[in-house]
N, C-alpha and C positions, 0 to 999 in steps of 0.2 A: 502494498498499499505506499502511493504517495500522497500525505495532505499537503493541499496549497493552502495558506492565512494571506490573503490579500487585502485589501483595503486604504482609504483616504489616511495620509499622516493624522497620526493623535485619535487615531480607533482602534486602539489598544493590540494590536498585532501579537507585539511585544511577549503582552502577558499572556494573551489565550492561545500563544505555540508553547511557551513554557509548558505552563499548564495542561494544556495536549501531552506535552513530550512525555511528561511525568504520568500522566494515565497510560500512555502504548508505547513507552522506554519508547521514547524518538528522538532524535537529535537535529538542530533546526539549522540549514540552510537560507539563509542572507540573500533576501532578493530585492534590496535596495542600494539604486546605483549610488546612493554618497558614502555609504557606509562602508561601500570597500577596497577606500583613501587612507587611509595612516595620518595620526593626526588629525583628521577631522573630527571631533568627538561629540563633543558640546551640541552644536549648530545640526548634526545629524541624528540625533537624538540616538546614537549607538547606544544598544543596551548593553548597562555597566555589569561587571562581574557580579552586583546583588540584583539588578534584573532578572539576570539568567540565569539565578538560583542552582548552579548547578550543574544544569543542561548543557552541553556543549553545542557552540555556536561555530558556522564553517562560512567562510568566504566573507569575513571581517578583515582589516588591513590587510588588505593583500596586496593594495597598489601603493607609492608613492602620488602625493598631489601634485606632480608634473609625469606623471607617464597616462601616454593613450590606454584607455580602460575602453573596449566595447560589447555589443550583446555578444557577439560570436564567442567573444575569450571568456566571457559569463557563462553562457551557453557551456561549452566544454567543461569549466571550473567544475558547476555544479552540478551537472552529468556526472563528473568523477566524484564527485561529494555525494551522491546519491547511494550513487554504485559503491562505494566503501562503507557508510554506512548501514544497505542493505545485507553487503557481504558478512557487516559484523554482529549480523541476526537484529538490529536493532530497526525502527520505523526513522525513516526521514520528512523532515517536513520543512516547507518550501514557505518563507514568511516574509514579505516585505512588500512595499507600496510601488513599485515601478514596475508596471504590468507587461513593457516589453519586453524586460527580463524576465517575468513568468512567462509568459507565451511561446518564451524561444526556449523553454524548457519543457511545457504540455505542450503544446503541440508543434516540435519538434522540429524549429525552422529552420528550412533551407540558406544559411548564408549564401550561400554558389552559386544554386540553382539558377541560370540564365543572368549571373553576375555581370557587371561592367567595376571594371578597376576605376574607381573614380574620385581616389585616393589622391591625385594632385589637384583636380577642381574641389574637392571639401578644404583641403589647405590650403588653396585659396582663399575660398573664401572666409576662414577661418580666418588667416591672415588678415583680409579687409577688415571682418569685424576690430582688431586688433588697433589699424588704424584708420578706420571712421566710427568704432560703435557696432554692438551687437544687435540696436534697433535701424542701423541702416542697412546688416542682410537682410532682418529679417521686412523691410519696407519694400526691399528686392525681393521676396519669399513671397510678399501680398498682394506685388503686381501680377507675379509666373503664378500662384495657385493662393487665390484669398482662402480657399478651405483649409490648405495644409497652415499656411500661416495662423488661421483660425485657433488650431489643432496645441501649434508652440509656442509657448511662453517667449517673449520679446529677447529676452537674456541668455535663453538658451545658444547659444552659439553652436556648441555640438550640432545639437538635432536640425536647426535652420540650416549649417553648410552641407549637412546631410540632404538633405529636402529639394535645395537648390543645384546641387551636386546630380542629382539622384534627375532632376528635370530636364538639365543642360544634357549627361551625360545620355538619356534614355530616349528624350522627347517627348514621354511620357508625364503627365502631371505624378507628385508624388501623392496626392490626396485620391485618384482613380486607382494606383498601385494599391495602397491602404485599402480602401475601399474590397477590390478585388480580395486581398487576402483575408478580410472580414465573414466574406461571402466561402471563401473557400473554410475558414474556421468554423462557421456554422454547419456547416456538410458534415464535421467531421463529428465520429462518437469518440468519447474518447473512454480510454480503456479505464475495464472493471474496479481496478487497481489505482484511480487517483482521482480523490475527494477535493473538488476545487470550493471553498468557500471565500467569501467575501464581508467582512464584517459592515456593516450600513447603522447607522443613527440619523435619529432628528436633528437637522441642522442647526439648529441653535445650541443642540450638546453640541456637535462638532466644535464649533467655532468658539464656544464658551471650553473647550477644553485645548484647543490652540492658541486662546491669548492665555490660558495657563500655562501652559510649555515654553511662550515664548519668556516669563516671567523667572520661569524656573531656568530656564537656559542662563538669562543674566546673572541670577541670583549664583549660578553655578560657573560664571567664569567666561561668559561666552566671548566678551570682548577683549579677555587677555587670550583667549585663544586663538581669534583670527590674528590679533598681534603678534604673539609670534611668531604664526604661521608667514606675516609679509618682512620679517624679519630677519625669515630664515631664508628668504629668498623666492620667496613662490608669486610669482605673479598676478594679478589681481585679475588679469584677463585669462587664464586657466580655469577651462571646464570644472572641476575643483572648486575655485573660489567665486565661479556662477552661479553655486546653487543658492536656493533660496536661504536669509538670513547672515551666509556669508558677505555675497556684492553688499546685503545692505553696510551691513558694518564693515566693511573695506573701504565703503563712500565714506563712511561718518568720520572712521578715523583719518582716513588718506586728504580729510577737509579741513583735518585740524581740532577734530572730538570739541567742536564746540557744544557747552552744554545746550545752548536753545536748540543743536539738531539731536538731541540724543533722543525726545519724550517721538520726535517726528521718523528717527531712526527704526525706534522701536514698532514704532505702528504700520513702516512701511513692511517693518521682516511680519507682523501680525495678518497684513492686507494681505500680503502675496502668498503666506500660507495658503490663509481661506481661500483665495482664487484657487491655487493650486489643489485644495481639497480635492476643490469642486469640479475642476478638470481631470481627476481620478477617478472619481464618481464616475462622471461622463463615461470616459476610456472605459473601464469596467464594464460601463452597462452595456457598450457597441462592441465591444473586443472579447470576453470572456461569457460566453453564451450558454455553456454549461455551468457555470458557477452557480452555486446556491447561496444565496443571501440571510446573513443571519442578523438581527438584533442587535447589538453590542452590549445593551439593558441589561444583558441577564449573566453579566458578568466574567471573568474571563474562564472559571472554573465550570460553570454553567455552559457556557458555550466547548467547551471541550468533551463534555460528555453529551450536548446535542449532536457535535460533531462526528463522535464515535459510537453514537445510539447506546451509550452506555448507561 
């Protein structure tokens, strides 16, 4: 059996995965694209040792902040981790909010079939973002493929560059390609040994959780974490440093850390996180046709029992 626990940020995926692992003798495989990076801990809500509760977690801290990391790499490493967990007689639990990573494993995405090597194009658009800003290349995408631009955050340089490179190298809209992939997934019958769960909760409750999480991040020393990354020489335009929370705090610090800007920085983090959570929910509704949605109001232990029907 492979259990998958997905959902928006702050929906309680870590707690549910740990509770499930204790119930089924399982181990957790991270499916958060930001938690793969070393030294990005507070802003990614990477589970602490205490939060892991003694349950082994895989694919955390496997890349330096300045290393490229792709969905294809993630798929390969996640499959290896799952195979290893199963070989030891334990149960793998894939948990996180990066839907593209999750689907790469669940639906066994083929990253080579019909692929065009657009690496040079991606690098060109990424360099253009560094030169002129992430918003500049997002505007280019909006002009070329409005539907794709709508689904990608303007600060997500990696995905924007990927979409632009795809459009240019194939002559096909990136959004049309994604629509085709969704239709293929809808026709697929998942193996009986995969149980795909998406955690859901009322929007006001989700937003309240996000607001509290931002406050907890600040109390845990998030500003020091970001300042440490900058002092270590990590460039603000790295994909890892463009994650929500990091890019806002980087801007605050690089503008001199003025007291008047502090509350605006925190509100920007909370607002952008709320928007991201909304996009995550939309993504899972459109791209996870086989998922069972569960109300997180039940609590982590009850969610674990509902997932396993125990």
